[in-house]
N, CA, C, O and the ligand as a Tripos MOL2 file, in Angstrom:
@<TRIPOS>MOLECULE
protein
  269   267    68     0     0
PROTEIN
NO_CHARGES

@<TRIPOS>ATOM
      1 N         115.7080   53.9910  -53.9720 N.3       1 MET1
      2 CA        114.5470   53.8560  -54.5470 C.3       1 MET1
      3 C         113.8170   52.0930  -54.4210 C.2       1 MET1
      4 O         114.4670   51.1280  -54.8250 O.2       1 MET1
      5 N         112.7280   51.9760  -53.9420 N.am      2 ALA2
      6 CA        112.2930   50.8160  -53.5780 C.3       2 ALA2
      7 C         111.6700   49.9990  -54.9090 C.2       2 ALA2
      8 O         110.9470   50.5810  -55.7190 O.2       2 ALA2
      9 N         111.9600   48.8730  -55.0130 N.am      3 GLU3
     10 CA        111.6100   48.1770  -56.0830 C.3       3 GLU3
     11 C         110.4190   46.9070  -55.6960 C.2       3 GLU3
     12 O         110.7380   46.0210  -54.9040 O.2       3 GLU3
     13 N         109.3310   46.9240  -56.2040 N.am      4 THR4
     14 CA        108.2600   45.7250  -55.8940 C.3       4 THR4
     15 C         108.1470   44.8300  -57.1320 C.2       4 THR4
     16 O         108.4340   45.2990  -58.2330 O.2       4 THR4
     17 N         107.8060   43.7670  -57.0200 N.am      5 ARG5
     18 CA        107.7430   42.6860  -57.8590 C.3       5 ARG5
     19 C         106.3670   42.0130  -57.6350 C.2       5 ARG5
     20 O         105.9750   41.6560  -56.5240 O.2       5 ARG5
     21 N         105.6530   41.8660  -58.8050 N.am      6 LEU6
     22 CA        104.4800   41.3110  -58.6580 C.3       6 LEU6
     23 C         104.3150   40.0760  -59.5290 C.2       6 LEU6
     24 O         104.8730   40.1110  -60.6260 O.2       6 LEU6
     25 N         103.6420   39.0090  -59.2040 N.am      7 SER7
     26 CA        103.1420   37.8130  -60.0310 C.3       7 SER7
     27 C         101.8480   38.0070  -60.4310 C.2       7 SER7
     28 O         100.9880   38.0440  -59.5510 O.2       7 SER7
     29 N         101.5360   38.1370  -61.5730 N.am      8 ILE8
     30 CA        100.3920   38.5430  -62.0470 C.3       8 ILE8
     31 C          99.8580   37.2360  -63.3260 C.2       8 ILE8
     32 O         100.4800   36.7920  -64.2920 O.2       8 ILE8
     33 N          98.5540   36.9360  -62.8390 N.am      9 SER9
     34 CA         98.0110   35.9420  -63.5870 C.3       9 SER9
     35 C          96.6200   36.3840  -64.5910 C.2       9 SER9
     36 O          95.7350   37.1360  -64.1810 O.2       9 SER9
     37 N          96.6300   35.9120  -65.6290 N.am     10 GLY10
     38 CA         95.6090   36.2440  -66.5350 C.3      10 GLY10
     39 C          95.7930   37.0250  -67.8040 C.2      10 GLY10
     40 O          94.9940   37.1500  -68.7330 O.2      10 GLY10
     41 N          97.2680   37.6410  -67.6370 N.am     11 MET11
     42 CA         97.4010   38.3180  -68.9100 C.3      11 MET11
     43 C          97.5150   37.6080  -70.1710 C.2      11 MET11
     44 O          98.1540   36.5560  -70.1400 O.2      11 MET11
     45 N          97.0360   37.9690  -71.2250 N.am     12 LYS12
     46 CA         97.0310   36.9600  -72.4450 C.3      12 LYS12
     47 C          97.5980   37.6800  -73.8250 C.2      12 LYS12
     48 O          97.9360   36.9850  -74.7830 O.2      12 LYS12
     49 N          97.6800   39.1480  -73.8570 N.am     13 CYS13
     50 CA         98.0010   39.8100  -74.9780 C.3      13 CYS13
     51 C          98.7160   41.0600  -74.4120 C.2      13 CYS13
     52 O          98.9350   41.2400  -73.2140 O.2      13 CYS13
     53 N          99.0910   41.9930  -75.5220 N.am     14 GLY14
     54 CA         99.4670   43.0830  -75.4760 C.3      14 GLY14
     55 C          98.7070   44.2240  -74.6470 C.2      14 GLY14
     56 O          99.2340   45.0730  -73.9280 O.2      14 GLY14
     57 N          97.0820   44.0130  -74.9680 N.am     15 GLY15
     58 CA         96.3470   44.8550  -74.3550 C.3      15 GLY15
     59 C          95.9900   44.7260  -72.8320 C.2      15 GLY15
     60 O          95.6700   45.6750  -72.1170 O.2      15 GLY15
     61 N          96.1100   43.1750  -72.3650 N.am     16 CYS16
     62 CA         96.1480   43.0700  -70.9840 C.3      16 CYS16
     63 C          97.4660   43.8020  -70.2640 C.2      16 CYS16
     64 O          97.4020   44.3330  -69.1550 O.2      16 CYS16
     65 N          98.4940   43.7500  -70.9650 N.am     17 VAL17
     66 CA         99.8310   44.3230  -70.4090 C.3      17 VAL17
     67 C          99.6280   45.8100  -70.4400 C.2      17 VAL17
     68 O         100.1790   46.4870  -69.5720 O.2      17 VAL17
     69 N          98.8330   46.4220  -71.4300 N.am     18 ALA18
     70 CA         98.6250   47.8320  -71.2470 C.3      18 ALA18
     71 C          97.7860   48.1830  -70.2570 C.2      18 ALA18
     72 O          98.0250   49.1970  -69.6000 O.2      18 ALA18
     73 N          96.7730   47.4670  -70.0230 N.am     19 THR19
     74 CA         95.7120   47.5500  -68.9640 C.3      19 THR19
     75 C          96.6720   47.7140  -67.5720 C.2      19 THR19
     76 O          96.7970   48.6880  -66.8300 O.2      19 THR19
     77 N          97.1840   46.6190  -67.5270 N.am     20 VAL20
     78 CA         97.9610   46.4570  -66.1600 C.3      20 VAL20
     79 C          98.9600   47.6190  -65.8970 C.2      20 VAL20
     80 O          99.0510   48.1020  -64.7680 O.2      20 VAL20
     81 N          99.6890   48.0550  -66.9100 N.am     21 GLU21
     82 CA        100.6980   49.1250  -66.8830 C.3      21 GLU21
     83 C          99.9310   50.2930  -66.4320 C.2      21 GLU21
     84 O         100.4040   50.9490  -65.5040 O.2      21 GLU21
     85 N          98.7070   50.6810  -67.0080 N.am     22 GLN22
     86 CA         97.9280   51.7960  -66.6040 C.3      22 GLN22
     87 C          97.3970   51.8620  -65.2390 C.2      22 GLN22
     88 O          97.4020   52.9040  -64.5830 O.2      22 GLN22
     89 N          96.9340   50.7320  -64.8120 N.am     23 VAL23
     90 CA         96.4230   50.5230  -63.4900 C.3      23 VAL23
     91 C          97.6370   51.0380  -62.5670 C.2      23 VAL23
     92 O          97.5200   52.0280  -61.8450 O.2      23 VAL23
     93 N          98.8530   50.2460  -62.6630 N.am     24 LEU24
     94 CA         99.9810   50.3900  -61.8170 C.3      24 LEU24
     95 C         100.5070   51.9270  -61.8270 C.2      24 LEU24
     96 O         100.8960   52.4570  -60.7860 O.2      24 LEU24
     97 N         100.4950   52.5270  -62.9290 N.am     25 ARG25
     98 CA        101.1120   53.8930  -63.0880 C.3      25 ARG25
     99 C          99.9530   54.9040  -62.4190 C.2      25 ARG25
    100 O         100.2210   56.0720  -62.1380 O.2      25 ARG25
    101 N          98.8160   54.3940  -62.2310 N.am     26 ALA26
    102 CA         98.0500   55.3590  -61.6450 C.3      26 ALA26
    103 C          97.8590   55.3380  -60.3230 C.2      26 ALA26
    104 O          97.0110   56.0290  -59.7590 O.2      26 ALA26
    105 N          98.7490   54.4270  -59.6630 N.am     27 GLN27
    106 CA         98.7530   54.2580  -58.1990 C.3      27 GLN27
    107 C          99.7880   55.3630  -57.5810 C.2      27 GLN27
    108 O         100.7950   55.7210  -58.1920 O.2      27 GLN27
    109 N          99.4690   55.7870  -56.4750 N.am     28 ALA28
    110 CA        100.3530   57.0680  -55.7700 C.3      28 ALA28
    111 C         101.7170   56.1940  -55.6800 C.2      28 ALA28
    112 O         101.7470   54.9720  -55.8280 O.2      28 ALA28
    113 N         102.8470   57.0240  -55.4120 N.am     29 GLY29
    114 CA        104.1190   56.7790  -55.4890 C.3      29 GLY29
    115 C         104.9730   55.8620  -56.3340 C.2      29 GLY29
    116 O         106.0910   55.3970  -56.1110 O.2      29 GLY29
    117 N         104.0300   55.7010  -57.5210 N.am     30 VAL30
    118 CA        104.7580   54.6350  -58.5650 C.3      30 VAL30
    119 C         105.5950   55.6750  -59.3080 C.2      30 VAL30
    120 O         105.1720   56.8090  -59.5320 O.2      30 VAL30
    121 N         106.8570   55.2210  -59.6960 N.am     31 GLU31
    122 CA        107.7960   55.8740  -60.5170 C.3      31 GLU31
    123 C         107.9230   55.3380  -61.7940 C.2      31 GLU31
    124 O         107.7900   56.0340  -62.8010 O.2      31 GLU31
    125 N         108.1940   54.0340  -61.8250 N.am     32 SER32
    126 CA        108.1720   53.2720  -63.2220 C.3      32 SER32
    127 C         107.6280   52.0510  -63.1010 C.2      32 SER32
    128 O         107.6230   51.4510  -62.0270 O.2      32 SER32
    129 N         107.1340   51.5890  -64.1650 N.am     33 VAL33
    130 CA        106.4360   50.0960  -64.3710 C.3      33 VAL33
    131 C         106.9490   49.5500  -65.5350 C.2      33 VAL33
    132 O         106.9860   50.2090  -66.5740 O.2      33 VAL33
    133 N         107.3420   48.4280  -65.4650 N.am     34 GLU34
    134 CA        107.8080   47.4050  -66.3380 C.3      34 GLU34
    135 C         106.7370   45.9780  -66.4920 C.2      34 GLU34
    136 O         107.0830   45.2490  -65.5620 O.2      34 GLU34
    137 N         106.0320   45.5490  -66.9710 N.am     35 VAL35
    138 CA        105.1420   44.4970  -67.2360 C.3      35 VAL35
    139 C         105.7180   43.5150  -68.1640 C.2      35 VAL35
    140 O         106.0550   43.8480  -69.3000 O.2      35 VAL35
    141 N         105.8440   42.3130  -67.7190 N.am     36 SER36
    142 CA        106.2490   41.3930  -68.6900 C.3      36 SER36
    143 C         105.2730   40.1760  -68.8450 C.2      36 SER36
    144 O         105.0640   39.3960  -67.9160 O.2      36 SER36
    145 N         104.6520   40.0570  -70.1630 N.am     37 LEU37
    146 CA        103.7120   39.0240  -70.6270 C.3      37 LEU37
    147 C         104.4360   37.7840  -70.3390 C.2      37 LEU37
    148 O         103.9900   36.9760  -69.5240 O.2      37 LEU37
    149 N         105.4620   37.6110  -70.9290 N.am     38 ASP38
    150 CA        106.1830   36.1150  -70.9680 C.3      38 ASP38
    151 C         106.4500   35.6780  -69.5510 C.2      38 ASP38
    152 O         106.2650   34.4980  -69.2560 O.2      38 ASP38
    153 N         106.8470   36.4920  -68.7080 N.am     39 ASN39
    154 CA        107.1220   36.2690  -67.1780 C.3      39 ASN39
    155 C         106.0910   36.1690  -66.3500 C.2      39 ASN39
    156 O         106.2260   35.5280  -65.3080 O.2      39 ASN39
    157 N         104.6890   36.8850  -66.7210 N.am     40 ALA40
    158 CA        103.4860   37.1260  -65.7640 C.3      40 ALA40
    159 C         103.8740   37.7510  -64.8420 C.2      40 ALA40
    160 O         103.5790   37.2920  -63.7380 O.2      40 ALA40
    161 N         104.6440   38.9730  -64.8830 N.am     41 SER41
    162 CA        105.0440   39.6550  -63.6410 C.3      41 SER41
    163 C         105.3020   41.1940  -64.1590 C.2      41 SER41
    164 O         105.2280   41.5970  -65.3200 O.2      41 SER41
    165 N         105.5770   41.8270  -63.1530 N.am     42 ALA42
    166 CA        105.7710   43.4090  -63.1380 C.3      42 ALA42
    167 C         106.7500   43.5520  -62.2770 C.2      42 ALA42
    168 O         106.9470   42.8000  -61.3220 O.2      42 ALA42
    169 N         107.5940   44.7940  -62.6570 N.am     43 VAL43
    170 CA        108.6410   45.2220  -61.6970 C.3      43 VAL43
    171 C         108.1470   46.7660  -61.5290 C.2      43 VAL43
    172 O         108.0270   47.4750  -62.5280 O.2      43 VAL43
    173 N         107.8790   47.2310  -60.2820 N.am     44 ILE44
    174 CA        107.5240   48.6990  -60.0810 C.3      44 ILE44
    175 C         108.4700   49.2430  -59.3560 C.2      44 ILE44
    176 O         108.9220   48.5420  -58.4510 O.2      44 ILE44
    177 N         109.0210   50.6040  -59.5420 N.am     45 THR45
    178 CA        109.8580   51.3170  -58.7390 C.3      45 THR45
    179 C         108.9800   52.5320  -58.0660 C.2      45 THR45
    180 O         107.9120   52.9150  -58.5430 O.2      45 THR45
    181 N         109.5160   53.0160  -57.0280 N.am     46 GLY46
    182 CA        108.7470   53.9150  -56.0260 C.3      46 GLY46
    183 C         108.4010   53.7230  -54.7660 C.2      46 GLY46
    184 O         108.8670   52.6980  -54.2680 O.2      46 GLY46
    185 N         107.7130   54.4000  -54.0710 N.am     47 GLN47
    186 CA        107.2590   54.1000  -52.8040 C.3      47 GLN47
    187 C         105.9770   53.4020  -52.4870 C.2      47 GLN47
    188 O         105.5290   53.3050  -51.3450 O.2      47 GLN47
    189 N         105.4230   52.9330  -53.5360 N.am     48 ALA48
    190 CA        104.2990   52.3210  -53.3510 C.3      48 ALA48
    191 C         104.1030   50.9700  -52.6220 C.2      48 ALA48
    192 O         104.8260   50.0110  -52.8910 O.2      48 ALA48
    193 N         103.1370   50.9060  -51.7120 N.am     49 ASP49
    194 CA        102.8160   49.3970  -51.0160 C.3      49 ASP49
    195 C         102.6980   48.2970  -51.8310 C.2      49 ASP49
    196 O         101.8350   48.3240  -52.7090 O.2      49 ASP49
    197 N         103.4820   47.2320  -51.6890 N.am     50 ALA50
    198 CA        103.3180   45.9550  -52.5770 C.3      50 ALA50
    199 C         101.6860   45.2950  -52.3950 C.2      50 ALA50
    200 O         101.1320   44.7100  -53.3260 O.2      50 ALA50
    201 N         101.1680   45.4580  -51.3130 N.am     51 GLY51
    202 CA         99.8600   44.9690  -51.1800 C.3      51 GLY51
    203 C          99.0240   45.6920  -51.8850 C.2      51 GLY51
    204 O          98.1880   45.1610  -52.6160 O.2      51 GLY51
    205 N          99.1390   46.9420  -51.7600 N.am     52 VAL52
    206 CA         98.2540   48.0950  -52.5760 C.3      52 VAL52
    207 C          98.2470   47.7490  -54.0410 C.2      52 VAL52
    208 O          97.2520   47.6620  -54.7600 O.2      52 VAL52
    209 N          99.4870   47.5670  -54.3690 N.am     53 LEU53
    210 CA         99.5070   47.6400  -56.1020 C.3      53 LEU53
    211 C          99.0750   46.2690  -56.3840 C.2      53 LEU53
    212 O          98.3610   46.1030  -57.3730 O.2      53 LEU53
    213 N          99.4200   45.1980  -55.6170 N.am     54 ALA54
    214 CA         98.6930   43.7050  -55.9630 C.3      54 ALA54
    215 C          97.1510   43.6720  -56.0990 C.2      54 ALA54
    216 O          96.5400   43.0200  -56.9450 O.2      54 ALA54
    217 N          96.5980   44.4800  -55.1320 N.am     55 LYS55
    218 CA         95.1950   44.6780  -55.0000 C.3      55 LYS55
    219 C          94.5600   45.6160  -56.2170 C.2      55 LYS55
    220 O          93.4460   45.4410  -56.7090 O.2      55 LYS55
    221 N          95.3320   46.4590  -56.5260 N.am     56 ALA56
    222 CA         94.6700   47.4340  -57.8150 C.3      56 ALA56
    223 C          94.8920   46.5300  -58.8120 C.2      56 ALA56
    224 O          94.0930   46.6990  -59.7330 O.2      56 ALA56
    225 N          95.8340   45.4370  -59.0340 N.am     57 VAL57
    226 CA         95.8190   44.6620  -60.5460 C.3      57 VAL57
    227 C          94.7490   43.7410  -60.3870 C.2      57 VAL57
    228 O          93.9130   43.5360  -61.2680 O.2      57 VAL57
    229 N          94.7620   43.0670  -59.0510 N.am     58 THR58
    230 CA         93.7520   41.9340  -59.1550 C.3      58 THR58
    231 C          92.3230   42.7590  -59.3300 C.2      58 THR58
    232 O          91.5940   42.2740  -60.1950 O.2      58 THR58
    233 N          91.8620   43.8080  -58.7150 N.am     59 ASP59
    234 CA         90.7010   44.4100  -58.7080 C.3      59 ASP59
    235 C          90.5860   44.6440  -60.3880 C.2      59 ASP59
    236 O          89.4330   44.6730  -60.8170 O.2      59 ASP59
    237 N          91.5090   44.7850  -61.2170 N.am     60 ALA60
    238 CA         91.3570   45.2610  -62.7320 C.3      60 ALA60
    239 C          91.0570   43.7430  -63.2400 C.2      60 ALA60
    240 O          90.8810   43.7610  -64.4580 O.2      60 ALA60
    241 N          90.9580   42.6120  -62.7650 N.am     61 GLY61
    242 CA         90.8090   41.3220  -63.3250 C.3      61 GLY61
    243 C          91.9180   40.4070  -63.6610 C.2      61 GLY61
    244 O          91.8330   39.3810  -64.3350 O.2      61 GLY61
    245 N          93.0350   40.9400  -63.0710 N.am     62 TYR62
    246 CA         94.2960   40.0380  -63.1330 C.3      62 TYR62
    247 C          94.9510   39.6120  -61.5770 C.2      62 TYR62
    248 O          95.7390   40.3750  -61.0180 O.2      62 TYR62
    249 N          94.6050   38.5530  -61.0740 N.am     63 PRO63
    250 CA         95.0230   38.1600  -59.9560 C.3      63 PRO63
    251 C          96.4700   38.4750  -59.6810 C.2      63 PRO63
    252 O          97.2150   37.7850  -60.3770 O.2      63 PRO63
    253 N          97.0620   39.2720  -58.9120 N.am     64 ALA64
    254 CA         98.3070   39.3810  -58.8090 C.3      64 ALA64
    255 C          98.8290   39.2950  -57.1980 C.2      64 ALA64
    256 O          97.9760   39.4810  -56.3300 O.2      64 ALA64
    257 N         100.0040   39.0580  -56.8590 N.am     65 VAL65
    258 CA        100.3440   38.9100  -55.5110 C.3      65 VAL65
    259 C         101.8590   39.3570  -55.4930 C.2      65 VAL65
    260 O         102.5870   39.1580  -56.4660 O.2      65 VAL65
    261 N         102.2990   39.9780  -54.3280 N.am     66 PRO66
    262 CA        103.6910   40.2410  -54.3700 C.3      66 PRO66
    263 C         104.5810   39.2970  -54.6090 C.2      66 PRO66
    264 O         104.2730   38.2250  -54.0890 O.2      66 PRO66
    265 N         105.6580   39.2940  -55.2560 N.am     67 ALA67
    266 CA        106.4590   38.0500  -55.5260 C.3      67 ALA67
    267 C         107.9630   38.0430  -54.9360 C.2      67 ALA67
    268 O         108.6900   37.0650  -55.1100 O.2      67 ALA67
    269 CU         94.5510   40.8060  -73.4880 Cu       68 CU68
@<TRIPOS>BOND
     1     1     2 1
     2     2     3 1
     3     3     4 2
     4     3     5 am
     5     5     6 1
     6     6     7 1
     7     7     8 2
     8     7     9 am
     9     9    10 1
    10    10    11 1
    11    11    12 2
    12    11    13 am
    13    13    14 1
    14    14    15 1
    15    15    16 2
    16    15    17 am
    17    17    18 1
    18    18    19 1
    19    19    20 2
    20    19    21 am
    21    21    22 1
    22    22    23 1
    23    23    24 2
    24    23    25 am
    25    25    26 1
    26    26    27 1
    27    27    28 2
    28    27    29 am
    29    29    30 1
    30    30    31 1
    31    31    32 2
    32    31    33 am
    33    33    34 1
    34    34    35 1
    35    35    36 2
    36    35    37 am
    37    37    38 1
    38    38    39 1
    39    39    40 2
    40    39    41 am
    41    41    42 1
    42    42    43 1
    43    43    44 2
    44    43    45 am
    45    45    46 1
    46    46    47 1
    47    47    48 2
    48    47    49 am
    49    49    50 1
    50    50    51 1
    51    51    52 2
    52    51    53 am
    53    53    54 1
    54    54    55 1
    55    55    56 2
    56    55    57 am
    57    57    58 1
    58    58    59 1
    59    59    60 2
    60    59    61 am
    61    61    62 1
    62    62    63 1
    63    63    64 2
    64    63    65 am
    65    65    66 1
    66    66    67 1
    67    67    68 2
    68    67    69 am
    69    69    70 1
    70    70    71 1
    71    71    72 2
    72    71    73 am
    73    73    74 1
    74    74    75 1
    75    75    76 2
    76    75    77 am
    77    77    78 1
    78    78    79 1
    79    79    80 2
    80    79    81 am
    81    81    82 1
    82    82    83 1
    83    83    84 2
    84    83    85 am
    85    85    86 1
    86    86    87 1
    87    87    88 2
    88    87    89 am
    89    89    90 1
    90    90    91 1
    91    91    92 2
    92    91    93 am
    93    93    94 1
    94    94    95 1
    95    95    96 2
    96    95    97 am
    97    97    98 1
    98    98    99 1
    99    99   100 2
   100    99   101 am
   101   101   102 1
   102   102   103 1
   103   103   104 2
   104   103   105 am
   105   105   106 1
   106   106   107 1
   107   107   108 2
   108   107   109 am
   109   109   110 1
   110   110   111 1
   111   111   112 2
   112   111   113 am
   113   113   114 1
   114   114   115 1
   115   115   116 2
   116   115   117 am
   117   117   118 1
   118   118   119 1
   119   119   120 2
   120   119   121 am
   121   121   122 1
   122   122   123 1
   123   123   124 2
   124   123   125 am
   125   125   126 1
   126   126   127 1
   127   127   128 2
   128   127   129 am
   129   129   130 1
   130   130   131 1
   131   131   132 2
   132   131   133 am
   133   133   134 1
   134   134   135 1
   135   135   136 2
   136   135   137 am
   137   137   138 1
   138   138   139 1
   139   139   140 2
   140   139   141 am
   141   141   142 1
   142   142   143 1
   143   143   144 2
   144   143   145 am
   145   145   146 1
   146   146   147 1
   147   147   148 2
   148   147   149 am
   149   149   150 1
   150   150   151 1
   151   151   152 2
   152   151   153 am
   153   153   154 1
   154   154   155 1
   155   155   156 2
   156   155   157 am
   157   157   158 1
   158   158   159 1
   159   159   160 2
   160   159   161 am
   161   161   162 1
   162   162   163 1
   163   163   164 2
   164   163   165 am
   165   165   166 1
   166   166   167 1
   167   167   168 2
   168   167   169 am
   169   169   170 1
   170   170   171 1
   171   171   172 2
   172   171   173 am
   173   173   174 1
   174   174   175 1
   175   175   176 2
   176   175   177 am
   177   177   178 1
   178   178   179 1
   179   179   180 2
   180   179   181 am
   181   181   182 1
   182   182   183 1
   183   183   184 2
   184   183   185 am
   185   185   186 1
   186   186   187 1
   187   187   188 2
   188   187   189 am
   189   189   190 1
   190   190   191 1
   191   191   192 2
   192   191   193 am
   193   193   194 1
   194   194   195 1
   195   195   196 2
   196   195   197 am
   197   197   198 1
   198   198   199 1
   199   199   200 2
   200   199   201 am
   201   201   202 1
   202   202   203 1
   203   203   204 2
   204   203   205 am
   205   205   206 1
   206   206   207 1
   207   207   208 2
   208   207   209 am
   209   209   210 1
   210   210   211 1
   211   211   212 2
   212   211   213 am
   213   213   214 1
   214   214   215 1
   215   215   216 2
   216   215   217 am
   217   217   218 1
   218   218   219 1
   219   219   220 2
   220   219   221 am
   221   221   222 1
   222   222   223 1
   223   223   224 2
   224   223   225 am
   225   225   226 1
   226   226   227 1
   227   227   228 2
   228   227   229 am
   229   229   230 1
   230   230   231 1
   231   231   232 2
   232   231   233 am
   233   233   234 1
   234   234   235 1
   235   235   236 2
   236   235   237 am
   237   237   238 1
   238   238   239 1
   239   239   240 2
   240   239   241 am
   241   241   242 1
   242   242   243 1
   243   243   244 2
   244   243   245 am
   245   245   246 1
   246   246   247 1
   247   247   248 2
   248   247   249 am
   249   249   250 1
   250   250   251 1
   251   251   252 2
   252   251   253 am
   253   253   254 1
   254   254   255 1
   255   255   256 2
   256   255   257 am
   257   257   258 1
   258   258   259 1
   259   259   260 2
   260   259   261 am
   261   261   262 1
   262   262   263 1
   263   263   264 2
   264   263   265 am
   265   265   266 1
   266   266   267 1
   267   267   268 2
@<TRIPOS>SUBSTRUCTURE
     1 MET1         2 RESIDUE 1 A MET
     2 ALA2         6 RESIDUE 1 A ALA
     3 GLU3        10 RESIDUE 1 A GLU
     4 THR4        14 RESIDUE 1 A THR
     5 ARG5        18 RESIDUE 1 A ARG
     6 LEU6        22 RESIDUE 1 A LEU
     7 SER7        26 RESIDUE 1 A SER
     8 ILE8        30 RESIDUE 1 A ILE
     9 SER9        34 RESIDUE 1 A SER
    10 GLY10       38 RESIDUE 1 A GLY
    11 MET11       42 RESIDUE 1 A MET
    12 LYS12       46 RESIDUE 1 A LYS
    13 CYS13       50 RESIDUE 1 A CYS
    14 GLY14       54 RESIDUE 1 A GLY
    15 GLY15       58 RESIDUE 1 A GLY
    16 CYS16       62 RESIDUE 1 A CYS
    17 VAL17       66 RESIDUE 1 A VAL
    18 ALA18       70 RESIDUE 1 A ALA
    19 THR19       74 RESIDUE 1 A THR
    20 VAL20       78 RESIDUE 1 A VAL
    21 GLU21       82 RESIDUE 1 A GLU
    22 GLN22       86 RESIDUE 1 A GLN
    23 VAL23       90 RESIDUE 1 A VAL
    24 LEU24       94 RESIDUE 1 A LEU
    25 ARG25       98 RESIDUE 1 A ARG
    26 ALA26      102 RESIDUE 1 A ALA
    27 GLN27      106 RESIDUE 1 A GLN
    28 ALA28      110 RESIDUE 1 A ALA
    29 GLY29      114 RESIDUE 1 A GLY
    30 VAL30      118 RESIDUE 1 A VAL
    31 GLU31      122 RESIDUE 1 A GLU
    32 SER32      126 RESIDUE 1 A SER
    33 VAL33      130 RESIDUE 1 A VAL
    34 GLU34      134 RESIDUE 1 A GLU
    35 VAL35      138 RESIDUE 1 A VAL
    36 SER36      142 RESIDUE 1 A SER
    37 LEU37      146 RESIDUE 1 A LEU
    38 ASP38      150 RESIDUE 1 A ASP
    39 ASN39      154 RESIDUE 1 A ASN
    40 ALA40      158 RESIDUE 1 A ALA
    41 SER41      162 RESIDUE 1 A SER
    42 ALA42      166 RESIDUE 1 A ALA
    43 VAL43      170 RESIDUE 1 A VAL
    44 ILE44      174 RESIDUE 1 A ILE
    45 THR45      178 RESIDUE 1 A THR
    46 GLY46      182 RESIDUE 1 A GLY
    47 GLN47      186 RESIDUE 1 A GLN
    48 ALA48      190 RESIDUE 1 A ALA
    49 ASP49      194 RESIDUE 1 A ASP
    50 ALA50      198 RESIDUE 1 A ALA
    51 GLY51      202 RESIDUE 1 A GLY
    52 VAL52      206 RESIDUE 1 A VAL
    53 LEU53      210 RESIDUE 1 A LEU
    54 ALA54      214 RESIDUE 1 A ALA
    55 LYS55      218 RESIDUE 1 A LYS
    56 ALA56      222 RESIDUE 1 A ALA
    57 VAL57      226 RESIDUE 1 A VAL
    58 THR58      230 RESIDUE 1 A THR
    59 ASP59      234 RESIDUE 1 A ASP
    60 ALA60      238 RESIDUE 1 A ALA
    61 GLY61      242 RESIDUE 1 A GLY
    62 TYR62      246 RESIDUE 1 A TYR
    63 PRO63      250 RESIDUE 1 A PRO
    64 ALA64      254 RESIDUE 1 A ALA
    65 VAL65      258 RESIDUE 1 A VAL
    66 PRO66      262 RESIDUE 1 A PRO
    67 ALA67      266 RESIDUE 1 A ALA
    68 CU68       269 GROUP 0 **** ****
């Protein structure tokens, strides 16, 4: 099972975390999602492409890059 880590900026509260989780879970190939507000990061398992995941989160308003 592939694991992808993203560095995500702009998350300020649990609502932001929920939004990011929702966006990531909606992507094809995603098995599980763990978003950390404290670490400004996410860990995703599954076969999704890191660049695609980063773009989806960025497009939702939280600039993200593969970490
Ligand atoms: Cu928020």
